[in-house]
C-alpha positions in Angstrom: 211.5 260.2 189.3 208.3 260.7 191.3 208.1 262.7 194.4 208.0 260.4 197.5 204.6 259.1 198.0 202.6 260.5 195.0 203.2 257.0 193.5 201.1 253.9 194.5 201.0 250.3 194.1 197.8 248.6 194.6 198.3 244.8 194.7 196.8 241.9 193.7 196.1 238.2 195.5 199.6 237.1 197.3 200.6 240.6 197.6 201.7 240.4 201.4 203.9 237.4 200.8 206.0 239.3 198.6 205.9 242.4 200.8 207.5 240.0 203.6 211.2 240.7 201.1 211.0 244.2 202.0 209.7 244.2 205.3 212.6 246.2 206.8 212.3 248.9 204.4 208.0 249.4 204.7 206.4 251.3 206.9 202.3 250.1 208.0 200.1 253.0 208.1 196.9 251.1 208.6 193.7 251.0 207.2 192.3 254.8 206.5 188.8 256.7 207.7 187.3 258.0 204.5 183.6 258.8 203.4 182.9 255.3 202.5 184.2 253.3 205.2 187.8 252.0 205.7 190.1 251.3 203.0 192.4 248.1 203.1 195.7 248.7 205.0 197.9 251.2 203.2 202.2 250.4 203.7 205.3 253.1 202.9 207.7 251.3 200.8 211.0 252.1 199.8 213.0 250.2 197.6 216.7 251.7 196.8 215.9 255.0 195.9 212.2 254.5 195.1 209.6 255.7 197.2 205.9 254.0 196.7 202.7 253.7 198.8 201.2 249.9 198.5 197.7 249.0 199.1 196.9 245.1 199.1 193.2 245.3 197.4 192.3 241.8 198.8 193.4 241.9 202.5 196.5 242.3 204.7 196.6 238.3 205.4 195.7 237.2 202.4 192.6 236.7 199.9 190.4 238.0 202.7 188.3 240.0 200.6 187.1 238.7 197.0 186.4 241.1 194.3 182.8 241.9 194.2 183.3 243.4 198.2 186.5 245.2 197.9 185.9 248.7 199.1 187.0 250.0 195.8 185.6 253.5 196.5 187.5 253.5 199.7 190.7 252.5 198.8 191.0 254.7 196.0 189.6 257.9 198.2 192.8 257.1 200.7 195.5 257.1 198.2 194.9 260.0 196.8 194.1 261.5 200.9 197.6 260.4 201.1 198.8 262.6 197.8 198.9 259.8 195.2 198.4 261.0 191.3 199.4 258.2 189.7 198.3 254.3 190.4 200.3 251.1 189.3 198.1 248.1 189.8 198.6 244.6 188.9 196.2 241.7 188.5 196.4 237.9 188.3 194.1 237.5 184.8 192.9 234.6 182.9 193.7 234.1 179.1 190.7 234.5 177.0 193.2 235.0 174.1 195.2 231.8 172.5 198.2 233.6 172.1 198.4 234.2 175.8 201.0 232.0 178.0 201.1 231.9 181.9 203.4 234.3 183.2 203.1 236.7 180.1 202.5 240.1 181.2 199.6 242.3 179.7 199.2 245.7 179.2 195.7 246.4 178.5 194.4 249.1 176.8 190.9 248.5 177.3 188.2 247.8 179.5 184.8 246.2 179.6 182.7 246.6 182.7 180.4 243.0 183.1 180.3 243.2 186.6 177.0 243.9 188.9 175.5 245.7 191.7 179.4 247.7 192.6 179.6 251.2 193.5 181.0 252.6 190.3 181.0 256.3 190.9 182.3 258.5 193.5 179.1 260.8 192.5 176.0 258.8 193.2 173.1 261.0 192.8 174.3 263.8 191.1 174.9 264.9 187.5 178.6 264.7 188.1 180.9 262.1 186.6 179.9 262.1 182.9 183.7 261.9 182.0 185.4 260.0 178.9 187.0 257.0 178.7 189.5 257.0 176.4 191.9 256.0 176.5 190.8 254.1 179.6 194.1 254.2 180.7 197.2 256.4 181.7 199.5 256.9 178.3 202.2 258.4 179.9 202.3 255.3 182.6 202.0 253.0 179.9 204.8 254.2 177.7 207.4 254.2 180.8 206.0 251.0 181.8 206.8 249.6 178.2 210.1 251.0 178.5 211.0 249.0 181.8 209.5 246.1 180.7 211.8 246.3 177.2 214.9 247.4 178.9 214.5 244.4 181.3 214.0 242.0 178.3 210.6 240.9 179.9 208.2 239.4 177.0 205.0 241.2 177.0 202.0 242.2 175.0 201.7 245.7 174.8 198.1 245.9 174.2 194.6 243.7 175.1 191.2 244.2 176.0 190.4 243.2 179.9 187.0 242.0 180.4 185.6 242.6 184.3 183.5 239.3 185.6 181.7 240.2 188.9 182.8 237.0 190.3 183.2 236.1 193.0 183.2 232.7 191.2 184.9 232.0 188.5 183.6 232.5 184.4 181.9 229.2 182.7 182.9 228.6 179.3 180.1 229.8 177.6 180.8 233.6 179.7 184.2 232.9 178.4 183.2 232.6 174.5 180.8 235.9 174.9 183.8 237.7 176.0 185.9 236.5 173.4 183.4 237.8 171.0 183.1 240.8 172.3 187.0 241.3 171.1 188.3 240.1 175.5 191.8 238.8 175.7 191.8 239.1 179.5 189.7 237.8 182.4 189.6 239.4 185.7 187.3 240.5 188.5 189.3 243.9 190.1 189.8 246.7 188.0 186.4 247.8 187.3 185.5 249.7 189.4 188.7 250.6 190.5 190.1 252.3 187.5 187.0 254.7 187.1 186.7 256.0 190.3 190.9 256.7 190.1 189.5 258.5 187.1 187.6 261.3 188.9 189.6 262.2 190.8 192.0 262.5 188.3 194.5 259.9 189.4 196.8 258.2 186.5 196.2 254.5 186.8 197.8 251.9 184.4 197.2 248.2 185.2 199.9 245.4 184.7 198.4 241.8 184.2 200.0 239.0 184.3 198.6 235.6 182.8 198.0 233.6 186.0 195.9 230.7 183.9 193.3 230.3 180.9 190.1 230.8 181.0 187.4 228.3 181.4 187.3 226.1 178.4 190.1 227.7 176.3 192.5 224.7 177.0 191.1 221.5 178.9 193.2 220.5 181.8 192.9 218.2 184.3 191.0 219.3 187.7 192.1 219.1 191.0 189.0 219.5 193.0 189.9 221.0 196.8 192.1 223.6 195.5 191.8 227.1 195.1 191.1 227.6 191.2 191.0 223.5 190.8 193.4 223.5 187.8 196.2 221.9 187.0 199.2 223.7 185.4 202.3 222.4 184.3 205.4 222.5 186.4 206.9 225.3 183.7 203.3 227.3 183.8 203.2 227.6 187.7 206.9 228.4 187.9 206.4 231.1 185.0 203.4 232.4 187.0 205.1 232.9 190.4 207.9 234.6 188.8 205.9 237.3 187.1 204.3 238.0 190.0 207.3 237.7 192.2 208.7 240.5 190.1 206.1 243.5 191.1 207.7 245.4 193.6 210.7 245.8 191.6 208.6 246.8 188.9 206.6 249.2 190.9 210.0 250.8 191.7 211.8 250.9 188.2 208.0 252.1 186.5 208.3 255.3 189.3 211.8 255.5 188.6 211.1 256.3 184.8 207.9 258.4 185.1 208.9 262.4 185.0 208.4 264.3 188.3 205.2 266.4 186.6 202.8 265.1 184.7 202.6 265.3 181.1 199.5 263.5 180.6 195.8 265.0 180.5 194.4 262.7 183.9 194.8 265.7 186.4 192.3 267.6 183.7 189.5 265.1 183.5 187.0 267.4 185.7 187.8 270.4 183.9 184.5 270.7 182.6 183.0 270.9 186.1 185.3 273.3 187.5 184.5 275.6 184.4 181.0 275.5 185.1 181.5 276.8 188.5 180.4 273.1 190.0 183.3 272.0 191.2 185.9 273.8 193.6 189.8 273.0 193.0 190.2 271.2 196.5 188.8 267.4 195.5 188.1 267.3 199.1 185.0 269.5 198.9 183.5 267.2 195.9 183.2 264.1 198.2 183.1 265.1 201.7 186.0 265.2 204.1 186.7 261.4 206.6 
């Protein structure tokens, strides 16, 4: 099991509703000051013998911040400041791939950034940050998560390309067709630049997506004006999506227990080229400035 506070869960929409189940086993730390502004609120959570930091990216009381306005740099900085070096992120996504069903888990292996205007690097205005993005996500965390899903007999797809759109509006049917032509399997709005920023601070990062709906134009559905997404899911689909989302705290605890204490991946050495050149010191704070 990983040491306390070195593992974090980043939650998507509806995260705080799930946290209420563990309210007697969590401590609110509040938002953290960073050189990039205040982070989202942080919690320290205990589920049996698993301890981790939890950050709801969209706000403390619901969907307060849409994806384009999340302060991704502050959030990742705050987690790193807490001592976190492994990040498990959830994302409710729209299926582009017709083989995916609502409620199904997907472990993406690749990411297309189709956002605009977001701050995608900590190293703006410098020569730093030219780092590889292959593999995009941590292989060690992937192996642990796949093992947890298999042992729990939870149906999942172990690969997929996530296309990150700008938002906050949903995609158009033509944009979905374009994403399919790119090889996209899922559409969402949050993994970029979150994954890239975690990589810059040499943190392991792995998303686990669940299919919350189908992307526009993939399946013709009855529309219900006035609802958040306006799409009427079948009752079984709604239940499947809610059940998938409800498992995330338990899954995070199980993944943290399945990981070795010491990292065996290369995520912690991403910036070695700059250290060797003498352009970065060992203390990561000196790269960016202290809060």
